[in-house]
PDB file of N, CA, C and O in Angstrom:
ATOM      1  N   MET A   1     -13.321   5.324 -29.167  1.00  0.00           N
ATOM      2  CA  MET A   1     -12.997   5.656 -27.502  1.00  0.00           C
ATOM      3  C   MET A   1     -11.725   5.668 -27.499  1.00  0.00           C
ATOM      4  O   MET A   1     -10.980   4.881 -28.082  1.00  0.00           O
ATOM      5  N   ILE A   2     -11.299   7.029 -26.501  1.00  0.00           N
ATOM      6  CA  ILE A   2      -9.967   6.757 -26.146  1.00  0.00           C
ATOM      7  C   ILE A   2      -9.764   6.883 -24.971  1.00  0.00           C
ATOM      8  O   ILE A   2     -10.126   7.955 -24.486  1.00  0.00           O
ATOM      9  N   LYS A   3      -9.133   5.890 -24.081  1.00  0.00           N
ATOM     10  CA  LYS A   3      -8.750   5.349 -23.143  1.00  0.00           C
ATOM     11  C   LYS A   3      -7.775   6.052 -22.211  1.00  0.00           C
ATOM     12  O   LYS A   3      -6.557   6.059 -22.389  1.00  0.00           O
ATOM     13  N   MET A   4      -8.551   6.773 -20.980  1.00  0.00           N
ATOM     14  CA  MET A   4      -7.398   7.632 -20.371  1.00  0.00           C
ATOM     15  C   MET A   4      -6.578   7.008 -19.629  1.00  0.00           C
ATOM     16  O   MET A   4      -7.004   6.014 -19.039  1.00  0.00           O
ATOM     17  N   THR A   5      -5.713   7.259 -19.519  1.00  0.00           N
ATOM     18  CA  THR A   5      -4.720   6.790 -18.214  1.00  0.00           C
ATOM     19  C   THR A   5      -4.611   7.678 -17.050  1.00  0.00           C
ATOM     20  O   THR A   5      -4.531   8.901 -17.173  1.00  0.00           O
ATOM     21  N   LYS A   6      -4.608   7.014 -15.819  1.00  0.00           N
ATOM     22  CA  LYS A   6      -4.450   8.018 -14.614  1.00  0.00           C
ATOM     23  C   LYS A   6      -2.993   7.637 -14.109  1.00  0.00           C
ATOM     24  O   LYS A   6      -2.490   6.518 -14.010  1.00  0.00           O
ATOM     25  N   LYS A   7      -2.500   8.787 -13.841  1.00  0.00           N
ATOM     26  CA  LYS A   7      -0.983   8.977 -13.514  1.00  0.00           C
ATOM     27  C   LYS A   7      -1.298   8.478 -11.809  1.00  0.00           C
ATOM     28  O   LYS A   7      -2.231   8.885 -11.116  1.00  0.00           O
ATOM     29  N   ARG A   8      -0.472   7.717 -11.494  1.00  0.00           N
ATOM     30  CA  ARG A   8      -0.588   7.477  -9.959  1.00  0.00           C
ATOM     31  C   ARG A   8       0.343   8.656  -9.207  1.00  0.00           C
ATOM     32  O   ARG A   8       1.331   9.242  -9.650  1.00  0.00           O
ATOM     33  N   ASN A   9      -0.247   8.775  -8.067  1.00  0.00           N
ATOM     34  CA  ASN A   9       0.351   9.394  -7.050  1.00  0.00           C
ATOM     35  C   ASN A   9       1.649   9.033  -6.127  1.00  0.00           C
ATOM     36  O   ASN A   9       1.949   7.876  -5.832  1.00  0.00           O
ATOM     37  N   TYR A  10       2.231   9.960  -5.795  1.00  0.00           N
ATOM     38  CA  TYR A  10       3.366   9.713  -4.552  1.00  0.00           C
ATOM     39  C   TYR A  10       2.946   8.190  -3.787  1.00  0.00           C
ATOM     40  O   TYR A  10       3.575   7.133  -3.816  1.00  0.00           O
ATOM     41  N   LEU A  11       1.611   8.522  -3.086  1.00  0.00           N
ATOM     42  CA  LEU A  11       1.106   7.688  -2.074  1.00  0.00           C
ATOM     43  C   LEU A  11       0.746   6.249  -2.595  1.00  0.00           C
ATOM     44  O   LEU A  11       1.149   5.146  -2.224  1.00  0.00           O
ATOM     45  N   GLU A  12       0.059   6.534  -3.352  1.00  0.00           N
ATOM     46  CA  GLU A  12       0.039   5.015  -4.784  1.00  0.00           C
ATOM     47  C   GLU A  12       1.633   4.472  -5.318  1.00  0.00           C
ATOM     48  O   GLU A  12       1.665   3.244  -5.243  1.00  0.00           O
ATOM     49  N   ILE A  13       2.382   4.801  -5.610  1.00  0.00           N
ATOM     50  CA  ILE A  13       3.598   4.308  -6.043  1.00  0.00           C
ATOM     51  C   ILE A  13       4.092   3.858  -4.750  1.00  0.00           C
ATOM     52  O   ILE A  13       4.467   2.690  -4.643  1.00  0.00           O
ATOM     53  N   SER A  14       4.137   4.713  -3.679  1.00  0.00           N
ATOM     54  CA  SER A  14       4.884   4.041  -2.379  1.00  0.00           C
ATOM     55  C   SER A  14       4.215   2.557  -1.694  1.00  0.00           C
ATOM     56  O   SER A  14       4.855   1.650  -1.161  1.00  0.00           O
ATOM     57  N   ALA A  15       2.642   2.652  -1.913  1.00  0.00           N
ATOM     58  CA  ALA A  15       2.179   2.000  -1.680  1.00  0.00           C
ATOM     59  C   ALA A  15       2.227   0.462  -2.453  1.00  0.00           C
ATOM     60  O   ALA A  15       2.007  -0.699  -2.108  1.00  0.00           O
ATOM     61  N   ASP A  16       2.600   1.084  -3.560  1.00  0.00           N
ATOM     62  CA  ASP A  16       2.765  -0.335  -4.700  1.00  0.00           C
ATOM     63  C   ASP A  16       4.227  -1.046  -4.153  1.00  0.00           C
ATOM     64  O   ASP A  16       4.268  -2.208  -3.749  1.00  0.00           O
ATOM     65  N   LEU A  17       5.558  -0.036  -4.219  1.00  0.00           N
ATOM     66  CA  LEU A  17       6.691  -0.754  -3.615  1.00  0.00           C
ATOM     67  C   LEU A  17       6.610  -1.186  -2.305  1.00  0.00           C
ATOM     68  O   LEU A  17       7.543  -1.950  -2.060  1.00  0.00           O
ATOM     69  N   LEU A  18       5.777  -0.984  -1.239  1.00  0.00           N
ATOM     70  CA  LEU A  18       5.842  -1.402   0.103  1.00  0.00           C
ATOM     71  C   LEU A  18       5.370  -2.734  -0.234  1.00  0.00           C
ATOM     72  O   LEU A  18       6.073  -3.650   0.194  1.00  0.00           O
ATOM     73  N   ARG A  19       4.043  -3.139  -1.095  1.00  0.00           N
ATOM     74  CA  ARG A  19       3.513  -4.283  -1.101  1.00  0.00           C
ATOM     75  C   ARG A  19       4.181  -5.589  -2.015  1.00  0.00           C
ATOM     76  O   ARG A  19       3.943  -6.796  -1.981  1.00  0.00           O
ATOM     77  N   VAL A  20       5.129  -4.768  -2.845  1.00  0.00           N
ATOM     78  CA  VAL A  20       6.135  -5.962  -3.550  1.00  0.00           C
ATOM     79  C   VAL A  20       7.108  -6.245  -2.608  1.00  0.00           C
ATOM     80  O   VAL A  20       7.535  -7.384  -2.419  1.00  0.00           O
ATOM     81  N   ALA A  21       7.579  -4.992  -1.844  1.00  0.00           N
ATOM     82  CA  ALA A  21       8.393  -5.388  -0.787  1.00  0.00           C
ATOM     83  C   ALA A  21       8.410  -6.251   0.265  1.00  0.00           C
ATOM     84  O   ALA A  21       9.468  -6.719   0.687  1.00  0.00           O
ATOM     85  N   LYS A  22       7.272  -6.527   0.762  1.00  0.00           N
ATOM     86  CA  LYS A  22       6.508  -7.279   1.941  1.00  0.00           C
ATOM     87  C   LYS A  22       7.508  -8.629   1.997  1.00  0.00           C
ATOM     88  O   LYS A  22       7.941  -8.826   3.132  1.00  0.00           O
ATOM     89  N   GLU A  23       7.935  -9.551   1.031  1.00  0.00           N
ATOM     90  CA  GLU A  23       8.556 -10.439   1.198  1.00  0.00           C
ATOM     91  C   GLU A  23      10.005 -10.463   0.909  1.00  0.00           C
ATOM     92  O   GLU A  23      10.842 -11.354   0.765  1.00  0.00           O
ATOM     93  N   GLY A  24      10.008  -9.187   0.874  1.00  0.00           N
ATOM     94  CA  GLY A  24      11.719  -8.900   0.368  1.00  0.00           C
ATOM     95  C   GLY A  24      11.655  -9.080  -1.177  1.00  0.00           C
ATOM     96  O   GLY A  24      10.869  -9.838  -1.745  1.00  0.00           O
ATOM     97  N   ALA A  25      12.549  -8.313  -1.765  1.00  0.00           N
ATOM     98  CA  ALA A  25      12.449  -7.803  -3.083  1.00  0.00           C
ATOM     99  C   ALA A  25      13.832  -7.067  -3.495  1.00  0.00           C
ATOM    100  O   ALA A  25      14.362  -6.205  -2.794  1.00  0.00           O
ATOM    101  N   ARG A  26      14.283  -7.479  -4.597  1.00  0.00           N
ATOM    102  CA  ARG A  26      15.610  -6.757  -5.183  1.00  0.00           C
ATOM    103  C   ARG A  26      15.293  -5.525  -6.014  1.00  0.00           C
ATOM    104  O   ARG A  26      14.140  -5.540  -6.443  1.00  0.00           O
ATOM    105  N   LYS A  27      15.944  -4.567  -6.319  1.00  0.00           N
ATOM    106  CA  LYS A  27      15.270  -3.587  -6.636  1.00  0.00           C
ATOM    107  C   LYS A  27      14.942  -3.710  -8.145  1.00  0.00           C
ATOM    108  O   LYS A  27      14.000  -3.001  -8.500  1.00  0.00           O
ATOM    109  N   SER A  28      15.541  -4.487  -9.133  1.00  0.00           N
ATOM    110  CA  SER A  28      15.007  -4.658 -10.075  1.00  0.00           C
ATOM    111  C   SER A  28      13.726  -5.218 -10.210  1.00  0.00           C
ATOM    112  O   SER A  28      12.966  -4.924 -11.132  1.00  0.00           O
ATOM    113  N   HIS A  29      13.362  -6.335  -8.960  1.00  0.00           N
ATOM    114  CA  HIS A  29      12.136  -6.523  -9.029  1.00  0.00           C
ATOM    115  C   HIS A  29      11.284  -5.418  -8.552  1.00  0.00           C
ATOM    116  O   HIS A  29      10.184  -5.446  -9.104  1.00  0.00           O
ATOM    117  N   LEU A  30      11.404  -4.608  -7.843  1.00  0.00           N
ATOM    118  CA  LEU A  30      10.713  -3.428  -7.218  1.00  0.00           C
ATOM    119  C   LEU A  30       9.914  -2.403  -8.812  1.00  0.00           C
ATOM    120  O   LEU A  30       8.814  -1.920  -9.082  1.00  0.00           O
ATOM    121  N   VAL A  31      11.174  -2.504  -9.437  1.00  0.00           N
ATOM    122  CA  VAL A  31      11.086  -1.525 -10.724  1.00  0.00           C
ATOM    123  C   VAL A  31      10.013  -2.189 -11.751  1.00  0.00           C
ATOM    124  O   VAL A  31       9.054  -1.553 -12.190  1.00  0.00           O
ATOM    125  N   TYR A  32      10.279  -3.497 -12.071  1.00  0.00           N
ATOM    126  CA  TYR A  32       9.138  -4.232 -12.866  1.00  0.00           C
ATOM    127  C   TYR A  32       7.881  -4.523 -12.093  1.00  0.00           C
ATOM    128  O   TYR A  32       6.835  -4.235 -12.675  1.00  0.00           O
ATOM    129  N   LYS A  33       7.776  -5.128 -10.687  1.00  0.00           N
ATOM    130  CA  LYS A  33       6.610  -4.748 -10.282  1.00  0.00           C
ATOM    131  C   LYS A  33       5.446  -3.452 -10.284  1.00  0.00           C
ATOM    132  O   LYS A  33       4.248  -3.604 -10.525  1.00  0.00           O
ATOM    133  N   ALA A  34       6.142  -2.116  -9.944  1.00  0.00           N
ATOM    134  CA  ALA A  34       5.637  -1.639  -9.341  1.00  0.00           C
ATOM    135  C   ALA A  34       5.640  -0.325 -10.775  1.00  0.00           C
ATOM    136  O   ALA A  34       5.252   0.843 -10.808  1.00  0.00           O
ATOM    137  N   ASN A  35       6.311  -1.279 -11.867  1.00  0.00           N
ATOM    138  CA  ASN A  35       6.117  -0.061 -13.062  1.00  0.00           C
ATOM    139  C   ASN A  35       7.080   1.047 -13.061  1.00  0.00           C
ATOM    140  O   ASN A  35       6.697   2.099 -13.573  1.00  0.00           O
ATOM    141  N   LEU A  36       7.751   1.015 -12.783  1.00  0.00           N
ATOM    142  CA  LEU A  36       8.718   2.516 -12.293  1.00  0.00           C
ATOM    143  C   LEU A  36      10.047   2.123 -13.371  1.00  0.00           C
ATOM    144  O   LEU A  36      10.187   1.134 -14.090  1.00  0.00           O
ATOM    145  N   ASN A  37      10.820   3.154 -13.195  1.00  0.00           N
ATOM    146  CA  ASN A  37      12.551   2.886 -14.331  1.00  0.00           C
ATOM    147  C   ASN A  37      13.376   2.982 -12.795  1.00  0.00           C
ATOM    148  O   ASN A  37      12.955   3.376 -11.708  1.00  0.00           O
ATOM    149  N   PHE A  38      14.572   2.510 -13.153  1.00  0.00           N
ATOM    150  CA  PHE A  38      15.797   2.917 -11.750  1.00  0.00           C
ATOM    151  C   PHE A  38      16.121   4.202 -11.952  1.00  0.00           C
ATOM    152  O   PHE A  38      16.267   4.572 -10.787  1.00  0.00           O
ATOM    153  N   SER A  39      16.339   5.153 -12.633  1.00  0.00           N
ATOM    154  CA  SER A  39      16.095   6.580 -11.820  1.00  0.00           C
ATOM    155  C   SER A  39      15.195   7.014 -10.925  1.00  0.00           C
ATOM    156  O   SER A  39      15.350   7.397  -9.765  1.00  0.00           O
ATOM    157  N   ILE A  40      14.373   6.926 -11.498  1.00  0.00           N
ATOM    158  CA  ILE A  40      12.817   7.266 -10.550  1.00  0.00           C
ATOM    159  C   ILE A  40      12.617   6.422  -9.143  1.00  0.00           C
ATOM    160  O   ILE A  40      12.053   6.963  -8.192  1.00  0.00           O
ATOM    161  N   ILE A  41      13.070   5.175  -9.068  1.00  0.00           N
ATOM    162  CA  ILE A  41      12.667   4.739  -7.824  1.00  0.00           C
ATOM    163  C   ILE A  41      13.771   5.193  -6.933  1.00  0.00           C
ATOM    164  O   ILE A  41      13.586   5.342  -5.725  1.00  0.00           O
ATOM    165  N   GLU A  42      14.841   5.400  -7.473  1.00  0.00           N
ATOM    166  CA  GLU A  42      15.859   6.042  -6.125  1.00  0.00           C
ATOM    167  C   GLU A  42      15.400   6.873  -5.193  1.00  0.00           C
ATOM    168  O   GLU A  42      15.641   6.689  -4.000  1.00  0.00           O
ATOM    169  N   THR A  43      14.654   7.928  -5.663  1.00  0.00           N
ATOM    170  CA  THR A  43      14.047   8.686  -5.034  1.00  0.00           C
ATOM    171  C   THR A  43      12.891   7.877  -4.362  1.00  0.00           C
ATOM    172  O   THR A  43      12.672   8.137  -3.179  1.00  0.00           O
ATOM    173  N   TYR A  44      12.340   7.193  -4.805  1.00  0.00           N
ATOM    174  CA  TYR A  44      11.028   6.548  -3.547  1.00  0.00           C
ATOM    175  C   TYR A  44      11.873   5.983  -2.635  1.00  0.00           C
ATOM    176  O   TYR A  44      11.797   6.222  -1.430  1.00  0.00           O
ATOM    177  N   LEU A  45      12.793   5.138  -3.205  1.00  0.00           N
ATOM    178  CA  LEU A  45      13.309   4.228  -1.965  1.00  0.00           C
ATOM    179  C   LEU A  45      14.121   5.075  -1.019  1.00  0.00           C
ATOM    180  O   LEU A  45      14.018   4.706   0.152  1.00  0.00           O
ATOM    181  N   LYS A  46      14.984   6.227  -1.248  1.00  0.00           N
ATOM    182  CA  LYS A  46      15.376   6.662  -0.249  1.00  0.00           C
ATOM    183  C   LYS A  46      14.330   7.764   0.762  1.00  0.00           C
ATOM    184  O   LYS A  46      14.646   8.156   1.885  1.00  0.00           O
ATOM    185  N   ARG A  47      13.214   8.069   0.126  1.00  0.00           N
ATOM    186  CA  ARG A  47      12.141   8.733   1.313  1.00  0.00           C
ATOM    187  C   ARG A  47      11.597   7.348   2.220  1.00  0.00           C
ATOM    188  O   ARG A  47      11.530   7.293   3.448  1.00  0.00           O
ATOM    189  N   LEU A  48      11.300   6.462   1.427  1.00  0.00           N
ATOM    190  CA  LEU A  48      10.621   5.268   1.937  1.00  0.00           C
ATOM    191  C   LEU A  48      11.704   4.902   3.084  1.00  0.00           C
ATOM    192  O   LEU A  48      11.285   4.767   4.234  1.00  0.00           O
ATOM    193  N   GLN A  49      12.813   4.769   2.864  1.00  0.00           N
ATOM    194  CA  GLN A  49      13.910   4.628   3.710  1.00  0.00           C
ATOM    195  C   GLN A  49      14.026   5.757   4.935  1.00  0.00           C
ATOM    196  O   GLN A  49      14.013   5.499   6.139  1.00  0.00           O
ATOM    197  N   GLU A  50      14.108   6.670   4.509  1.00  0.00           N
ATOM    198  CA  GLU A  50      14.170   7.705   5.617  1.00  0.00           C
ATOM    199  C   GLU A  50      13.015   8.167   6.389  1.00  0.00           C
ATOM    200  O   GLU A  50      13.205   9.013   7.263  1.00  0.00           O
ATOM    201  N   THR A  51      11.845   7.712   6.170  1.00  0.00           N
ATOM    202  CA  THR A  51      10.719   7.514   6.860  1.00  0.00           C
ATOM    203  C   THR A  51      10.298   5.853   7.679  1.00  0.00           C
ATOM    204  O   THR A  51       9.318   5.498   8.334  1.00  0.00           O
ATOM    205  N   GLY A  52      11.378   5.244   7.313  1.00  0.00           N
ATOM    206  CA  GLY A  52      11.291   3.836   8.094  1.00  0.00           C
ATOM    207  C   GLY A  52      10.535   3.156   7.790  1.00  0.00           C
ATOM    208  O   GLY A  52      10.070   2.315   8.559  1.00  0.00           O
ATOM    209  N   LEU A  53      10.118   3.314   6.419  1.00  0.00           N
ATOM    210  CA  LEU A  53       8.720   2.543   5.814  1.00  0.00           C
ATOM    211  C   LEU A  53       9.377   1.379   5.498  1.00  0.00           C
ATOM    212  O   LEU A  53       8.834   0.281   5.611  1.00  0.00           O
ATOM    213  N   ILE A  54      10.688   1.555   5.047  1.00  0.00           N
ATOM    214  CA  ILE A  54      11.325   0.301   4.080  1.00  0.00           C
ATOM    215  C   ILE A  54      12.855   0.223   4.480  1.00  0.00           C
ATOM    216  O   ILE A  54      13.521   1.225   4.739  1.00  0.00           O
ATOM    217  N   THR A  55      13.473  -1.420   4.508  1.00  0.00           N
ATOM    218  CA  THR A  55      14.630  -1.512   5.232  1.00  0.00           C
ATOM    219  C   THR A  55      15.826  -1.170   3.871  1.00  0.00           C
ATOM    220  O   THR A  55      15.687  -1.264   2.651  1.00  0.00           O
ATOM    221  N   VAL A  56      17.070  -0.722   4.772  1.00  0.00           N
ATOM    222  CA  VAL A  56      17.807  -0.726   3.598  1.00  0.00           C
ATOM    223  C   VAL A  56      18.631  -2.175   3.522  1.00  0.00           C
ATOM    224  O   VAL A  56      18.747  -3.029   4.402  1.00  0.00           O
ATOM    225  N   PRO A  57      19.234  -2.153   1.982  1.00  0.00           N
ATOM    226  CA  PRO A  57      19.314  -4.026   2.019  1.00  0.00           C
ATOM    227  C   PRO A  57      20.530  -4.058   2.661  1.00  0.00           C
ATOM    228  O   PRO A  57      21.353  -3.146   2.737  1.00  0.00           O
ATOM    229  N   SER A  58      20.595  -5.311   3.176  1.00  0.00           N
ATOM    230  CA  SER A  58      22.135  -6.068   4.132  1.00  0.00           C
ATOM    231  C   SER A  58      22.290  -6.845   2.653  1.00  0.00           C
ATOM    232  O   SER A  58      22.003  -6.639   1.474  1.00  0.00           O
ATOM    233  N   ASP A  59      22.804  -7.670   3.317  1.00  0.00           N
ATOM    234  CA  ASP A  59      23.960  -9.081   2.359  1.00  0.00           C
ATOM    235  C   ASP A  59      22.939  -9.415   1.442  1.00  0.00           C
ATOM    236  O   ASP A  59      23.263  -9.588   0.267  1.00  0.00           O
ATOM    237  N   ASP A  60      21.843  -9.527   1.761  1.00  0.00           N
ATOM    238  CA  ASP A  60      20.793 -10.124   0.895  1.00  0.00           C
ATOM    239  C   ASP A  60      20.508  -9.631  -0.458  1.00  0.00           C
ATOM    240  O   ASP A  60      20.082 -10.247  -1.436  1.00  0.00           O
ATOM    241  N   HIS A  61      20.895  -8.138  -0.289  1.00  0.00           N
ATOM    242  CA  HIS A  61      20.349  -7.409  -1.569  1.00  0.00           C
ATOM    243  C   HIS A  61      18.948  -7.301  -1.463  1.00  0.00           C
ATOM    244  O   HIS A  61      18.355  -6.942  -2.480  1.00  0.00           O
ATOM    245  N   LEU A  62      18.180  -7.576  -0.270  1.00  0.00           N
ATOM    246  CA  LEU A  62      16.382  -7.473  -0.598  1.00  0.00           C
ATOM    247  C   LEU A  62      15.978  -6.274   0.038  1.00  0.00           C
ATOM    248  O   LEU A  62      16.398  -6.101   1.182  1.00  0.00           O
ATOM    249  N   PHE A  63      15.120  -5.255  -0.557  1.00  0.00           N
ATOM    250  CA  PHE A  63      14.148  -4.539   0.477  1.00  0.00           C
ATOM    251  C   PHE A  63      13.428  -5.399   0.786  1.00  0.00           C
ATOM    252  O   PHE A  63      13.166  -6.499   0.301  1.00  0.00           O
ATOM    253  N   LYS A  64      12.780  -4.335   2.460  1.00  0.00           N
ATOM    254  CA  LYS A  64      11.992  -5.299   3.054  1.00  0.00           C
ATOM    255  C   LYS A  64      11.195  -4.358   3.752  1.00  0.00           C
ATOM    256  O   LYS A  64      11.672  -3.574   4.572  1.00  0.00           O
ATOM    257  N   THR A  65       9.906  -4.415   3.430  1.00  0.00           N
ATOM    258  CA  THR A  65       8.761  -3.484   4.312  1.00  0.00           C
ATOM    259  C   THR A  65       8.984  -3.878   5.788  1.00  0.00           C
ATOM    260  O   THR A  65       9.302  -4.954   6.294  1.00  0.00           O
ATOM    261  N   THR A  66       8.718  -2.672   6.314  1.00  0.00           N
ATOM    262  CA  THR A  66       9.062  -2.534   8.179  1.00  0.00           C
ATOM    263  C   THR A  66       7.593  -2.881   8.494  1.00  0.00           C
ATOM    264  O   THR A  66       6.756  -3.277   7.682  1.00  0.00           O
ATOM    265  N   LEU A  67       7.417  -2.656   9.877  1.00  0.00           N
ATOM    266  CA  LEU A  67       6.155  -3.313  10.313  1.00  0.00           C
ATOM    267  C   LEU A  67       5.345  -1.491  10.008  1.00  0.00           C
ATOM    268  O   LEU A  67       4.278  -1.298   9.426  1.00  0.00           O
ATOM    269  N   LYS A  68       6.289  -0.380  10.627  1.00  0.00           N
ATOM    270  CA  LYS A  68       5.644   0.962   9.852  1.00  0.00           C
ATOM    271  C   LYS A  68       5.637   1.267   8.819  1.00  0.00           C
ATOM    272  O   LYS A  68       5.280   2.427   8.610  1.00  0.00           O
ATOM    273  N   GLY A  69       6.090   0.249   7.414  1.00  0.00           N
ATOM    274  CA  GLY A  69       5.389   0.142   6.356  1.00  0.00           C
ATOM    275  C   GLY A  69       4.238  -0.398   5.819  1.00  0.00           C
ATOM    276  O   GLY A  69       3.575   0.011   4.866  1.00  0.00           O
ATOM    277  N   GLU A  70       3.996  -1.763   6.830  1.00  0.00           N
ATOM    278  CA  GLU A  70       2.830  -2.677   6.882  1.00  0.00           C
ATOM    279  C   GLU A  70       1.752  -1.733   7.616  1.00  0.00           C
ATOM    280  O   GLU A  70       0.593  -2.146   7.651  1.00  0.00           O
ATOM    281  N   GLU A  71       1.993  -0.756   8.078  1.00  0.00           N
ATOM    282  CA  GLU A  71       0.950  -0.121   8.995  1.00  0.00           C
ATOM    283  C   GLU A  71       0.532   0.836   7.729  1.00  0.00           C
ATOM    284  O   GLU A  71      -0.672   0.839   7.472  1.00  0.00           O
ATOM    285  N   TYR A  72       1.172   1.451   7.109  1.00  0.00           N
ATOM    286  CA  TYR A  72       1.269   2.357   5.568  1.00  0.00           C
ATOM    287  C   TYR A  72      -0.032   1.871   4.834  1.00  0.00           C
ATOM    288  O   TYR A  72      -1.107   2.462   4.726  1.00  0.00           O
ATOM    289  N   LEU A  73       0.386   0.508   4.306  1.00  0.00           N
ATOM    290  CA  LEU A  73      -0.238  -0.223   3.350  1.00  0.00           C
ATOM    291  C   LEU A  73      -1.553  -0.094   4.109  1.00  0.00           C
ATOM    292  O   LEU A  73      -2.397   0.688   3.672  1.00  0.00           O
ATOM    293  N   ASN A  74      -1.843  -0.954   5.447  1.00  0.00           N
ATOM    294  CA  ASN A  74      -3.270  -1.100   6.009  1.00  0.00           C
ATOM    295  C   ASN A  74      -4.082   0.309   6.137  1.00  0.00           C
ATOM    296  O   ASN A  74      -5.284   0.402   5.887  1.00  0.00           O
ATOM    297  N   GLN A  75      -3.391   1.219   6.493  1.00  0.00           N
ATOM    298  CA  GLN A  75      -4.225   2.698   6.217  1.00  0.00           C
ATOM    299  C   GLN A  75      -4.393   2.825   4.705  1.00  0.00           C
ATOM    300  O   GLN A  75      -5.493   2.912   4.158  1.00  0.00           O
ATOM    301  N   TYR A  76      -3.254   2.830   4.091  1.00  0.00           N
ATOM    302  CA  TYR A  76      -3.673   3.349   2.594  1.00  0.00           C
ATOM    303  C   TYR A  76      -4.885   2.380   1.949  1.00  0.00           C
ATOM    304  O   TYR A  76      -5.868   2.720   1.291  1.00  0.00           O
ATOM    305  N   MET A  77      -4.510   1.233   2.322  1.00  0.00           N
ATOM    306  CA  MET A  77      -5.912   0.150   1.841  1.00  0.00           C
ATOM    307  C   MET A  77      -7.469   0.579   2.565  1.00  0.00           C
ATOM    308  O   MET A  77      -8.499   0.663   1.896  1.00  0.00           O
ATOM    309  N   LYS A  78      -7.415   0.769   3.722  1.00  0.00           N
ATOM    310  CA  LYS A  78      -8.760   0.927   4.524  1.00  0.00           C
ATOM    311  C   LYS A  78      -9.105   2.569   3.532  1.00  0.00           C
ATOM    312  O   LYS A  78     -10.244   2.721   3.091  1.00  0.00           O
ATOM    313  N   LEU A  79      -8.305   3.389   3.342  1.00  0.00           N
ATOM    314  CA  LEU A  79      -8.675   4.387   2.474  1.00  0.00           C
ATOM    315  C   LEU A  79      -9.158   4.491   0.980  1.00  0.00           C
ATOM    316  O   LEU A  79      -9.976   5.262   0.477  1.00  0.00           O
ATOM    317  N   THR A  80      -8.543   3.669   0.525  1.00  0.00           N
ATOM    318  CA  THR A  80      -8.875   3.260  -1.173  1.00  0.00           C
ATOM    319  C   THR A  80     -10.377   2.240  -1.163  1.00  0.00           C
ATOM    320  O   THR A  80     -11.098   1.984  -2.127  1.00  0.00           O
ATOM    321  N   ASP A  81     -10.534   1.772   0.339  1.00  0.00           N
ATOM    322  CA  ASP A  81     -11.885   0.938   0.187  1.00  0.00           C
ATOM    323  C   ASP A  81     -12.860   1.947   0.497  1.00  0.00           C
ATOM    324  O   ASP A  81     -13.997   1.825   0.041  1.00  0.00           O
ATOM    325  N   ILE A  82     -12.642   2.646   1.010  1.00  0.00           N
ATOM    326  CA  ILE A  82     -13.754   3.924   1.553  1.00  0.00           C
ATOM    327  C   ILE A  82     -14.364   4.716   0.299  1.00  0.00           C
ATOM    328  O   ILE A  82     -15.557   5.000   0.203  1.00  0.00           O
ATOM    329  N   PHE A  83     -13.176   5.101  -0.850  1.00  0.00           N
ATOM    330  CA  PHE A  83     -13.493   5.825  -1.917  1.00  0.00           C
ATOM    331  C   PHE A  83     -13.792   5.006  -3.322  1.00  0.00           C
ATOM    332  O   PHE A  83     -14.084   5.530  -4.397  1.00  0.00           O
ATOM    333  N   THR A  84     -13.634   3.440  -3.027  1.00  0.00           N
ATOM    334  CA  THR A  84     -14.244   2.563  -4.057  1.00  0.00           C
ATOM    335  C   THR A  84     -15.774   2.164  -4.016  1.00  0.00           C
ATOM    336  O   THR A  84     -16.306   1.669  -3.022  1.00  0.00           O
ATOM    337  N   VAL A  85     -16.394   2.423  -5.156  1.00  0.00           N
ATOM    338  CA  VAL A  85     -17.929   1.967  -5.144  1.00  0.00           C
ATOM    339  C   VAL A  85     -18.132   1.064  -5.436  1.00  0.00           C
ATOM    340  O   VAL A  85     -19.297   0.666  -5.445  1.00  0.00           O
TER     341      VAL A  85
END
């Protein structure tokens, strides 16, 4: 039997990144924990920053999920719970 893997969509990847960044995370940590590569993560981080879901690194170089990002995660979890049987 062949195991089919499901590709994640933009919303799922964004949620993964925000979940990892909740306590603060360096870019390399985000790459590994969200299972992405360094070239793809740039697009996601730029979009998350533009929409105010994640903060731009300061002197400590840690990306952090904002309050708006936490609200996104809460709503995302509610929706996934509805569709999970």
